[in-house]
DSSP file (Angstrom, degrees, kcal/mol; ACC not computed):
  #  RESIDUE AA STRUCTURE BP1 BP2  ACC     N-H-->O    O-->H-N    N-H-->O    O-->H-N    TCO  KAPPA ALPHA  PHI   PSI    X-CA   Y-CA   Z-CA
    1    1 A M              0   0    0      0, 0.0   144,-2.7     0, 0.0     2,-0.4   0.000 360.0 360.0 360.0 148.8    0.0    0.0    0.0
    2    2 A R  E     -AB  32 144A   0     30,-2.8    30,-2.6   142,-0.2     2,-0.3  -0.900 360.0-177.0-117.8 148.7    1.0    3.6   -0.7
    3    3 A A  E     -AB  31 143A   0    140,-2.8   140,-2.8    -2,-0.4     2,-0.5  -0.999  20.6-154.8-144.7 145.5    0.1    6.6    1.3
    4    4 A L  E     -AB  30 142A   0     26,-2.2    26,-2.5    -2,-0.3     2,-0.5  -0.984  23.8-163.3-117.5 116.3    0.7   10.4    1.1
    5    5 A I  E     -AB  29 141A   0    136,-3.3   136,-3.0    -2,-0.5     2,-0.5  -0.865   8.5-173.9-108.1 129.1    0.5   11.9    4.5
    6    6 A Q  E     -AB  28 140A   0     22,-2.4    22,-2.5    -2,-0.5     2,-0.5  -0.986  23.8-133.2-123.1 128.5    0.0   15.6    5.1
    7    7 A R  E     -A   27   0A   0    132,-2.1   129,-3.2    -2,-0.5   132,-0.5  -0.684  40.4-177.0 -75.4 125.9    0.1   17.2    8.5
    8    8 A V  E     -AB  26 135A   0     18,-2.6    18,-2.4    -2,-0.5   127,-0.2  -0.887  45.0-152.2-128.9 154.7   -2.9   19.5    8.5
    9    9 A S  E    S-     0   0A   0    125,-2.1     2,-0.3     1,-0.4    16,-0.1   0.670  94.0 -12.7 -89.6 -23.7   -4.6   22.0   10.7
   10   10 A R  E     - B   0 134A   0    124,-0.7   124,-2.4    14,-0.1    -1,-0.4  -0.943  64.4-180.0-167.5 156.0   -7.9   21.0    8.9
   11   11 A A  E     -CB  23 133A   0     12,-2.2    12,-2.5    -2,-0.3     2,-0.3  -0.983   2.0-177.7-156.2 153.2   -9.1   19.1    5.9
   12   12 A S  E     -CB  22 132A   0    120,-2.9   120,-2.7    -2,-0.3     2,-0.4  -0.986  13.0-149.9-150.3 158.9  -12.4   18.2    4.3
   13   13 A V  E     -CB  21 131A   0      8,-2.6     7,-2.7    -2,-0.3     8,-1.3  -0.999  13.7-163.6-133.3 136.0  -13.6   16.2    1.3
   14   14 A R  E     -CB  19 130A   0    116,-2.6   116,-2.2    -2,-0.4     2,-0.4  -0.901  10.2-165.8-119.6 146.3  -16.8   16.9   -0.7
   15   15 A V  E >  S-C   18   0A   0      3,-2.3     3,-1.8    -2,-0.4   114,-0.1  -0.996  85.4 -10.0-126.6 125.4  -18.9   14.9   -3.1
   16   16 A D  T 3  S-     0   0    0     -2,-0.4    -1,-0.1   112,-0.4     3,-0.1   0.856 131.7 -55.1  53.0  38.6  -21.4   16.8   -5.2
   17   17 A G  T 3  S+     0   0    0      1,-0.2     2,-0.5   113,-0.0    -1,-0.3   0.371 114.7 113.2  82.9  -4.8  -20.7   19.9   -3.1
   18   18 A T  E <  S-C   15   0A   0     -3,-1.8    -3,-2.3     2,-0.0     2,-0.4  -0.869  70.5-121.4-106.0 130.5  -21.5   18.2    0.2
   19   19 A I  E     +C   14   0A   0     -2,-0.5    -5,-0.3    -5,-0.2     3,-0.1  -0.540  34.6 170.1 -67.9 124.6  -18.9   17.6    2.9
   20   20 A I  E     +     0   0A   0     -7,-2.7   102,-0.3    -2,-0.4     2,-0.3   0.540  65.5  14.3-111.2 -13.1  -18.7   13.9    3.6
   21   21 A G  E     +C   13   0A   0     -8,-1.3    -8,-2.6   100,-0.1    -1,-0.4  -0.975  64.1 161.7-159.5 147.5  -15.6   13.8    5.7
   22   22 A Q  E     -C   12   0A   0     -2,-0.3     2,-0.3   -10,-0.2   -10,-0.2  -0.984  12.4-164.0-159.7 164.2  -13.4   16.2    7.6
   23   23 A C  E     -C   11   0A   0    -12,-2.5   -12,-2.2    -2,-0.3     3,-0.1  -0.986  10.8-145.7-149.3 157.5  -10.8   16.5   10.3
   24   24 A G  S    S-     0   0    0      1,-0.3   -16,-0.1    -2,-0.3   -14,-0.1   0.142  74.4  -5.8 -93.9-142.5   -9.2   19.2   12.5
   25   25 A E  S    S+     0   0    0    -16,-0.1    47,-2.3     1,-0.1    -1,-0.3  -0.272 110.0  60.7 -54.8 128.7   -5.6   19.1   13.6
   26   26 A G  E    S-Ad   8  72A   0    -18,-2.4   -18,-2.6    45,-0.3     2,-0.4  -0.917  87.3 -25.4 158.8-128.6   -4.0   15.8   12.4
   27   27 A M  E     -Ad   7  73A   0     45,-2.3    47,-2.5    -2,-0.3     2,-0.6  -0.965  25.9-153.4-131.9 140.0   -3.4   14.1    9.1
   28   28 A M  E     -Ad   6  74A   0    -22,-2.5   -22,-2.4    -2,-0.4     2,-0.6  -0.970  29.3-167.3-101.4 120.2   -4.9   14.1    5.6
   29   29 A I  E     -Ad   5  75A   0     45,-3.2    47,-2.7    -2,-0.6     2,-0.5  -0.940  13.7-164.4-121.6 113.5   -4.0   10.6    4.3
   30   30 A L  E     -Ad   4  76A   0    -26,-2.5   -26,-2.2    -2,-0.6     2,-0.4  -0.832  20.0-165.2 -91.4 131.5   -4.3    9.7    0.7
   31   31 A V  E     -Ad   3  77A   0     45,-2.5    47,-3.0    -2,-0.5     2,-0.4  -0.948  16.3-177.4-128.2 138.9   -4.2    5.9    0.3
   32   32 A C  E     -A    2   0A   0    -30,-2.6   -30,-2.8    -2,-0.4     2,-0.4  -0.984  17.4-145.4-134.9 124.0   -3.7    3.5   -2.7
   33   33 A A        -     0   0    0     -2,-0.4    64,-2.8   -32,-0.2     2,-0.3  -0.712  22.6-150.3 -83.6 138.2   -3.8   -0.3   -2.6
   34   34 A M  B >   -F   96   0B   0     -2,-0.4     3,-2.1    62,-0.3    62,-0.3  -0.716  27.8 -85.0-108.3 157.3   -1.3   -1.8   -5.0
   35   35 A Q  T 3  S+     0   0    0     60,-3.0    62,-0.1    -2,-0.3     3,-0.1  -0.359 117.4  27.2 -56.4 137.4   -1.5   -5.1   -6.9
   36   36 A G  T 3  S+     0   0    0      1,-0.3    -1,-0.3    -3,-0.0     2,-0.1   0.292  84.2 138.5  90.5 -10.1   -0.1   -7.9   -4.6
   37   37 A D    <   -     0   0    0     -3,-2.1    -1,-0.3     2,-0.1     2,-0.2  -0.465  37.4-157.8 -65.9 138.8   -1.1   -6.1   -1.4
   38   38 A D    >   -     0   0    0     -2,-0.1     3,-1.5    -3,-0.1    -1,-0.0  -0.525  34.7 -85.9-112.1-177.1   -2.5   -8.6    1.1
   39   39 A D  T 3  S+     0   0    0      1,-0.3     4,-0.4    -2,-0.2    -2,-0.1   0.579 120.6  63.3 -68.0 -10.0   -4.8   -8.4    4.2
   40   40 A T  T 3> S+     0   0    0      1,-0.1     4,-1.8     2,-0.1    -1,-0.3   0.714  86.2  75.2 -84.0 -21.0   -1.8   -7.7    6.5
   41   41 A K  H <> S+     0   0    0     -3,-1.5     4,-2.8     1,-0.2     5,-0.3   0.891  87.2  55.7 -63.6 -44.4   -0.9   -4.4    4.7
   42   42 A P  H  > S+     0   0    0      0, 0.0     4,-2.6     0, 0.0    -1,-0.2   0.918 110.7  45.1 -57.7 -43.2   -3.7   -2.1    6.1
   43   43 A A  H  > S+     0   0    0     -4,-0.4     4,-2.3     2,-0.2     5,-0.2   0.894 113.6  50.2 -66.8 -39.6   -2.8   -2.9    9.8
   44   44 A Q  H  X S+     0   0    0     -4,-1.8     4,-2.0     2,-0.2    -1,-0.2   0.933 113.9  44.8 -62.8 -45.7    0.9   -2.4    9.1
   45   45 A L  H  X S+     0   0    0     -4,-2.8     4,-2.5     1,-0.2     5,-0.2   0.915 113.1  50.2 -66.1 -43.6    0.3    0.9    7.4
   46   46 A A  H  X S+     0   0    0     -4,-2.6     4,-2.7    -5,-0.3     5,-0.2   0.916 111.0  48.9 -62.1 -44.0   -2.1    2.1   10.1
   47   47 A A  H  X S+     0   0    0     -4,-2.3     4,-1.4     1,-0.2    -1,-0.2   0.912 112.8  47.6 -63.4 -42.4    0.3    1.3   12.9
   48   48 A K  H  X S+     0   0    0     -4,-2.0     4,-0.6    -5,-0.2    -2,-0.2   0.927 115.3  44.2 -65.1 -45.4    3.2    3.0   11.2
   49   49 A I  H >< S+     0   0    0     -4,-2.5     3,-0.9     1,-0.2    17,-0.4   0.912 109.6  55.0 -68.2 -42.8    1.2    6.2   10.4
   50   50 A A  H 3< S+     0   0    0     -4,-2.7    17,-1.4     1,-0.3    16,-0.5   0.829 115.9  39.4 -60.5 -31.6   -0.5    6.4   13.9
   51   51 A K  H 3< S+     0   0    0     -4,-1.4    -1,-0.3    -5,-0.2     2,-0.2   0.461  83.7 124.3 -97.8  -2.7    3.0    6.4   15.5
   52   52 A M    <<  -     0   0    0     -3,-0.9     2,-1.4    -4,-0.6    14,-0.5  -0.419  59.5-137.7 -64.8 124.4    4.8    8.6   13.0
   53   53 A R        +     0   0    0     -2,-0.2    12,-0.3     1,-0.2    -1,-0.1  -0.653  57.9 126.8 -89.9  89.0    6.3   11.5   14.9
   54   54 A I        +     0   0    0     -2,-1.4     2,-0.3    10,-0.9    -1,-0.2   0.303  45.2  93.9-123.8   5.3    5.6   14.5   12.7
   55   55 A F  E    S-G   64   0C   0      9,-2.7     9,-2.4    -3,-0.2     8,-1.9  -0.799  79.8-104.0-104.1 145.9    3.9   16.8   15.2
   56   56 A R  E     -G   62   0C   0     -2,-0.3     6,-0.2     6,-0.2     2,-0.1  -0.337  27.3-151.4 -70.1 141.2    5.7   19.5   17.1
   57   57 A D    >   -     0   0    0      4,-2.2     3,-2.0    -2,-0.1    -1,-0.1  -0.305  47.1 -78.9 -92.2-172.2    6.6   19.0   20.8
   58   58 A E  T 3  S+     0   0    0      1,-0.3    -2,-0.1     2,-0.1    -1,-0.0   0.720 133.7  54.5 -64.7 -19.8    7.0   22.0   23.2
   59   59 A A  T 3  S-     0   0    0      2,-0.1    -1,-0.3     0, 0.0     3,-0.1   0.418 119.6-109.7 -90.8   0.3   10.5   22.6   21.8
   60   60 A G  S <  S+     0   0    0     -3,-2.0     2,-0.3     1,-0.3    -2,-0.1   0.533  75.7 132.5  85.5   6.3    9.1   22.8   18.3
   61   61 A K  S    S-     0   0    0      1,-0.1    -4,-2.2    -6,-0.1     2,-1.5  -0.659  70.4-108.4 -91.9 147.5   10.7   19.5   17.1
   62   62 A M  E    S+G   56   0C   0     -2,-0.3    -6,-0.2    -6,-0.2    -9,-0.1  -0.595  75.8 124.7 -73.1  94.6    8.7   16.9   15.2
   63   63 A N  E     +     0   0C   0     -8,-1.9     2,-0.4    -2,-1.5    -1,-0.2   0.280  44.2  81.2-139.6   6.3    8.6   14.5   18.1
   64   64 A R  E     -G   55   0C   0     -9,-2.4    -9,-2.7    -3,-0.2   -10,-0.9  -0.922  61.2-141.5-124.4 147.9    4.9   13.7   18.7
   65   65 A S     >  -     0   0    0     -2,-0.4     4,-1.9   -12,-0.3     6,-0.2  -0.442  33.7-100.7 -98.1 172.5    2.6   11.3   16.9
   66   66 A L  H  >>S+     0   0    0    -14,-0.5     5,-2.3   -16,-0.5     4,-0.7   0.887 127.1  49.8 -56.9 -40.6   -1.0   11.5   15.9
   67   67 A L  H >45S+     0   0    0    -17,-1.4     3,-0.7     1,-0.2    -1,-0.2   0.897 106.9  54.9 -66.5 -40.7   -1.8    9.4   19.0
   68   68 A D  H 345S+     0   0    0      1,-0.2    -2,-0.2     2,-0.1    -1,-0.2   0.870 113.8  39.7 -61.0 -38.2    0.3   11.7   21.2
   69   69 A I  H 3<5S-     0   0    0     -4,-1.9    -1,-0.2   -44,-0.0    -2,-0.2   0.505 107.0-120.5 -92.4  -3.2   -1.6   14.8   20.2
   70   70 A G  T <<5 +     0   0    0     -3,-0.7    -3,-0.2    -4,-0.7    49,-0.1   0.870  56.2 171.9  65.2  35.6   -5.1   13.2   20.1
   71   71 A G      < -     0   0    0     -5,-2.3    48,-0.7    -6,-0.2   -45,-0.3  -0.109  27.9-125.8 -77.3 173.5   -5.3   14.2   16.5
   72   72 A E  E     -de  26 119A   0    -47,-2.3   -45,-2.3    46,-0.2     2,-0.4  -0.718  16.1-146.4-114.5 164.5   -7.8   13.4   13.8
   73   73 A A  E     -de  27 120A   0     46,-2.5    48,-2.3    -2,-0.2     2,-0.5  -0.997   9.1-159.0-137.3 141.3   -7.4   11.8   10.3
   74   74 A L  E     -de  28 121A   0    -47,-2.5   -45,-3.2    -2,-0.4     2,-0.5  -0.985  19.2-163.1-113.7 119.2   -9.2   12.2    7.0
   75   75 A V  E     +de  29 122A   0     46,-2.8    48,-1.9    -2,-0.5     2,-0.4  -0.910  10.1 179.0-110.8 124.4   -8.5    9.2    4.8
   76   76 A V  E     -d   30   0A   0    -47,-2.7   -45,-2.5    -2,-0.5     2,-0.2  -0.986  29.1-122.0-128.9 131.7   -9.2    9.4    1.1
   77   77 A S  E     +d   31   0A   0     -2,-0.4   -45,-0.2   -47,-0.2     2,-0.2  -0.488  31.5 177.6 -69.5 140.7   -8.7    6.7   -1.6
   78   78 A Q    >   +     0   0    0    -47,-3.0     3,-2.0    -2,-0.2     4,-0.2  -0.634  14.6 177.4-149.9  81.3   -6.3    7.9   -4.3
   79   79 A F  G >  S+     0   0    0      1,-0.3     3,-2.0    -2,-0.2    -1,-0.1   0.735  75.5  76.6 -62.2 -20.8   -5.6    5.3   -7.0
   80   80 A T  G >  S+     0   0    0      1,-0.3     3,-1.7     2,-0.2    -1,-0.3   0.609  72.7  80.3 -69.4  -8.4   -3.4    7.9   -8.8
   81   81 A L  G <  S+     0   0    0     -3,-2.0    -1,-0.3     1,-0.3    -2,-0.2   0.670  85.2  63.6 -65.9 -13.8   -0.7    7.3   -6.2
   82   82 A A  G <  S+     0   0    0     -3,-2.0    13,-0.4    -4,-0.2    -1,-0.3   0.357  76.7 143.6 -86.9   5.0    0.0    4.2   -8.4
   83   83 A A    <   -     0   0    0     -3,-1.7     2,-0.6    10,-0.1    10,-0.2  -0.175  39.2-155.7 -54.2 130.2    1.0    6.4  -11.4
   84   84 A D  B     +H   92   0D   0      8,-2.5     8,-2.0     1,-0.1     3,-0.2  -0.950  20.4 168.3-106.6 114.5    3.8    5.1  -13.5
   85   85 A T        +     0   0    0     -2,-0.6    -1,-0.1     6,-0.2    -2,-0.1   0.136  40.3 110.9-113.3  18.0    5.4    8.1  -15.3
   86   86 A R  S    S+     0   0    0      1,-0.1     2,-0.4     6,-0.1    -1,-0.1   0.789  81.5  27.8 -69.1 -27.7    8.5    6.4  -16.6
   87   87 A S  S    S-     0   0    0     -3,-0.2     3,-0.2     3,-0.1    -1,-0.1  -0.986 109.0  -3.4-137.7 149.0    7.5    6.5  -20.3
   88   88 A G  S    S-     0   0    0     -2,-0.4     0, 0.0     1,-0.2     0, 0.0  -0.116  83.6 -81.2  70.9-171.1    5.4    8.8  -22.4
   89   89 A N  S    S+     0   0    0      1,-0.1    -1,-0.2     2,-0.1    -4,-0.0   0.437 105.5  77.3-111.0  -4.6    3.3   11.7  -21.2
   90   90 A R  S    S-     0   0    0     -3,-0.2    -3,-0.1    -6,-0.0    -1,-0.1  -0.938  81.0-127.5-110.7 118.6    0.3    9.8  -19.9
   91   91 A P        -     0   0    0      0, 0.0     2,-0.3     0, 0.0    -6,-0.2  -0.286  18.8-138.7 -62.2 146.9    0.7    8.1  -16.5
   92   92 A G  B     -H   84   0D   0     -8,-2.0    -8,-2.5   -10,-0.1     3,-0.1  -0.829  15.4-170.9-104.4 148.3   -0.2    4.4  -16.3
   93   93 A F    >   +     0   0    0     -2,-0.3     3,-1.7   -10,-0.2   -10,-0.1   0.085  47.5 119.1-124.5  21.9   -2.1    3.0  -13.3
   94   94 A S  T 3   +     0   0    0      1,-0.3    -1,-0.1   -10,-0.1   -11,-0.1   0.641  69.1  63.5 -68.7 -13.7   -1.9   -0.7  -14.0
   95   95 A T  T 3  S+     0   0    0    -13,-0.4   -60,-3.0    -3,-0.1    -1,-0.3   0.554  80.8 101.4 -88.0  -6.7    0.0   -1.4  -10.7
   96   96 A A  B <  S-F   34   0B   0     -3,-1.7   -62,-0.3   -62,-0.3   -17,-0.0  -0.446  86.0 -99.0 -71.3 150.8   -3.0   -0.2   -8.6
   97   97 A A        -     0   0    0    -64,-2.8   -62,-0.1     1,-0.1    -1,-0.1  -0.315  47.9 -90.3 -63.5 153.1   -5.1   -3.0   -7.1
   98   98 A R    >>  -     0   0    0      1,-0.1     4,-3.1   -64,-0.1     3,-0.5  -0.333  46.0-104.1 -61.3 150.6   -8.3   -3.8   -8.9
   99   99 A P  H 3> S+     0   0    0      0, 0.0     4,-2.8     0, 0.0     5,-0.2   0.846 118.5  50.1 -50.9 -44.6  -11.2   -1.7   -7.6
  100  100 A E  H 3> S+     0   0    0      1,-0.2     4,-1.6     2,-0.2     5,-0.1   0.903 117.0  41.1 -64.9 -39.2  -12.9   -4.4   -5.5
  101  101 A E  H <> S+     0   0    0     -3,-0.5     4,-2.4     2,-0.2     5,-0.2   0.890 113.8  53.8 -72.2 -40.5   -9.6   -5.3   -3.8
  102  102 A G  H  X S+     0   0    0     -4,-3.1     4,-2.6     1,-0.2     5,-0.2   0.909 108.4  49.5 -59.9 -43.8   -8.6   -1.6   -3.5
  103  103 A R  H  X S+     0   0    0     -4,-2.8     4,-2.8    -5,-0.2     5,-0.3   0.934 110.7  50.1 -60.8 -46.9  -11.9   -0.8   -1.7
  104  104 A K  H  X S+     0   0    0     -4,-1.6     4,-2.0    -5,-0.2    -2,-0.2   0.922 114.9  42.6 -59.5 -45.9  -11.5   -3.7    0.7
  105  105 A L  H  X S+     0   0    0     -4,-2.4     4,-2.3     2,-0.2    -1,-0.2   0.883 114.0  51.6 -71.1 -38.5   -7.9   -2.7    1.7
  106  106 A Y  H  X S+     0   0    0     -4,-2.6     4,-2.3    -5,-0.2    -2,-0.2   0.939 112.5  45.4 -60.8 -48.8   -8.8    1.0    1.9
  107  107 A E  H  X S+     0   0    0     -4,-2.8     4,-2.3     1,-0.2    -2,-0.2   0.879 112.0  52.1 -64.7 -37.9  -11.7    0.4    4.2
  108  108 A A  H  X S+     0   0    0     -4,-2.0     4,-2.4    -5,-0.3    -1,-0.2   0.894 109.1  50.9 -64.9 -39.3   -9.6   -2.0    6.3
  109  109 A F  H  X S+     0   0    0     -4,-2.3     4,-2.6     2,-0.2     5,-0.2   0.954 111.4  46.4 -62.2 -50.0   -6.9    0.7    6.6
  110  110 A A  H  X S+     0   0    0     -4,-2.3     4,-2.1     1,-0.2    -2,-0.2   0.905 114.1  48.6 -60.7 -42.3   -9.4    3.3    7.8
  111  111 A A  H  X S+     0   0    0     -4,-2.3     4,-2.2     2,-0.2    -1,-0.2   0.903 112.3  48.3 -64.9 -41.5  -11.0    0.9   10.2
  112  112 A E  H  X S+     0   0    0     -4,-2.4     4,-1.4     2,-0.2    -2,-0.2   0.903 110.0  51.2 -67.5 -40.7   -7.7   -0.1   11.7
  113  113 A L  H  < S+     0   0    0     -4,-2.6     4,-0.5     1,-0.2     3,-0.3   0.926 111.8  47.8 -61.7 -43.6   -6.5    3.5   12.1
  114  114 A A  H >< S+     0   0    0     -4,-2.1     3,-1.3     1,-0.2    -1,-0.2   0.884 106.8  57.2 -63.5 -38.7   -9.7    4.3   13.9
  115  115 A R  H 3< S+     0   0    0     -4,-2.2    -1,-0.2     1,-0.3    -2,-0.2   0.827  99.5  60.3 -61.3 -31.4   -9.3    1.2   16.1
  116  116 A L  T 3< S-     0   0    0     -4,-1.4    -1,-0.3    -3,-0.3    -2,-0.2   0.648 126.5 -93.2 -74.1 -14.9   -5.9    2.5   17.2
  117  117 A G  S <  S+     0   0    0     -3,-1.3    -3,-0.1    -4,-0.5    -2,-0.1  -0.047  83.5 111.4 137.7 -40.8   -7.5    5.7   18.6
  118  118 A P  S    S-     0   0    0      0, 0.0     2,-0.4     0, 0.0    -1,-0.4  -0.295  72.5-105.0 -70.4 154.7   -7.8    8.7   16.4
  119  119 A K  E     -e   72   0A   0    -48,-0.7   -46,-2.5   -49,-0.1     2,-0.4  -0.652  45.8-165.0 -70.3 128.4  -11.1   10.0   15.1
  120  120 A V  E     +e   73   0A   0     -2,-0.4     2,-0.3   -48,-0.2   -46,-0.2  -0.977  16.4 177.4-125.7 129.7  -11.1    9.0   11.4
  121  121 A E  E     -e   74   0A   0    -48,-2.3   -46,-2.8    -2,-0.4     2,-0.3  -0.882  15.7-154.0-121.5 161.3  -13.4   10.2    8.7
  122  122 A T  E     -e   75   0A   0   -102,-0.3   -46,-0.2    -2,-0.3  -109,-0.1  -0.825  13.9-123.9-132.7 166.2  -13.2    9.1    5.0
  123  123 A G        -     0   0    0    -48,-1.9     2,-0.6    -2,-0.3    -1,-0.1  -0.096  48.7 -85.6 -85.7-163.7  -13.9   10.1    1.5
  124  124 A E    >   -     0   0    0    -47,-0.1     3,-2.2    -2,-0.1  -103,-0.0  -0.951  43.2-118.0-114.8 115.7  -16.1    7.9   -0.8
  125  125 A F  T 3  S+     0   0    0     -2,-0.6     3,-0.1     1,-0.3   -22,-0.0  -0.241  94.5   3.6 -54.6 128.9  -14.2    5.2   -2.7
  126  126 A G  T 3  S+     0   0    0      1,-0.3    -1,-0.3   -49,-0.0     2,-0.1   0.378 101.6 124.7  80.0  -3.7  -14.3    5.7   -6.4
  127  127 A A  S <  S-     0   0    0     -3,-2.2     2,-0.6     1,-0.1    -1,-0.3  -0.478  72.0-106.6 -86.8 158.5  -16.2    9.0   -6.3
  128  128 A E        -     0   0    0     -2,-0.1  -112,-0.4    -3,-0.1     2,-0.3  -0.768  52.8-175.3 -76.7 120.1  -15.1   12.3   -7.9
  129  129 A M        -     0   0    0     -2,-0.6     2,-0.5  -114,-0.1  -114,-0.2  -0.893  29.1-145.1-125.1 150.5  -14.1   14.3   -4.8
  130  130 A A  E     -B   14   0A   0   -116,-2.2  -116,-2.6    -2,-0.3     2,-0.5  -0.976  23.5-163.5-111.8 120.1  -13.0   17.8   -4.0
  131  131 A V  E     -B   13   0A   0     -2,-0.5     2,-0.4  -118,-0.2  -118,-0.2  -0.891   8.3-175.2-109.6 131.9  -10.4   17.8   -1.2
  132  132 A E  E     +B   12   0A   0   -120,-2.7  -120,-2.9    -2,-0.5     2,-0.3  -0.968  13.8 158.2-121.9 141.2   -9.5   21.0    0.7
  133  133 A L  E     -B   11   0A   0     -2,-0.4     2,-0.6  -122,-0.2  -122,-0.2  -0.994  39.4-135.4-157.0 157.8   -6.8   21.1    3.3
  134  134 A V  E     -B   10   0A   0   -124,-2.4  -125,-2.1    -2,-0.3  -124,-0.7  -0.946  29.5-145.9-114.9 105.7   -4.4   23.5    5.2
  135  135 A N  E     -B    8   0A   0     -2,-0.6     2,-0.7  -127,-0.2  -127,-0.3  -0.603  11.2-142.3 -75.3 123.9   -1.0   21.8    5.2
  136  136 A D  E    S-     0   0A   0   -129,-3.2     3,-0.2    -2,-0.4  -129,-0.2  -0.795  75.8  -6.8 -93.3 111.6    0.8   22.6    8.4
  137  137 A G  E    S-     0   0A   0     -2,-0.7    -1,-0.1     1,-0.3     2,-0.1  -0.525 108.5 -89.3 137.4 -69.8    4.5   23.1    7.9
  138  138 A P  E    S+     0   0A   0      0, 0.0     2,-0.5     0, 0.0    -1,-0.3   0.526  75.9 170.2 -71.7 144.8    4.2   22.3    5.1
  139  139 A T  E     +     0   0A   0   -132,-0.5  -132,-2.1    -3,-0.2     2,-0.4  -0.973   2.7 162.8-128.1 116.0    4.8   18.7    6.1
  140  140 A T  E     -B    6   0A   0     -2,-0.5     2,-0.4  -134,-0.2  -134,-0.2  -0.997  11.8-172.8-136.5 128.5    4.1   16.0    3.5
  141  141 A I  E     -B    5   0A   0   -136,-3.0  -136,-3.3    -2,-0.4     2,-0.4  -0.982  13.6-148.6-130.3 132.8    5.5   12.4    3.7
  142  142 A W  E     -B    4   0A   0     -2,-0.4     2,-0.4  -138,-0.2  -138,-0.2  -0.811  23.1-179.5 -95.7 135.7    5.3    9.6    1.1
  143  143 A M  E     -B    3   0A   0   -140,-2.8  -140,-2.8    -2,-0.4     2,-0.4  -0.998  14.5-175.7-140.6 142.7    5.1    6.1    2.4
  144  144 A E  E      B    2   0A   0     -2,-0.4  -142,-0.2  -142,-0.2    -2,-0.0  -0.997 360.0 360.0-136.4 133.8    5.0    2.6    0.9
  145  145 A I              0   0    0   -144,-2.7  -143,-0.1    -2,-0.4    -1,-0.1   0.322 360.0 360.0-123.8 360.0    4.6   -0.6    2.9
């Protein structure tokens, strides 16, 4: 699985103009299941992200995790994280998991992250979404498990 994590002061996702998910201080997490990902990947990714120390401590250093700050998360499916741009001008997405498998792994990731403690809201798998966020830092981290 791949994820793009952004430390945010707030984020929201809309479908047809209606907010369907949002978070305050915490993380905006774009997630893509890849071909070959198995049922162990969502829990591994959720544990790593929940403990990732990217939030400032009292000295201003990135030394606190989402769990430490009691932060929130907005999780949005993003198959374009599988983009292969090595040749031509049109990205290929053939390495992304098939939609039915991608949905299952995406939903498992969001559920596992919520089980670990943070408040988690999500986008709508496969929908056209408008995402708004205020990146704090800016801090953006790419992860693959």
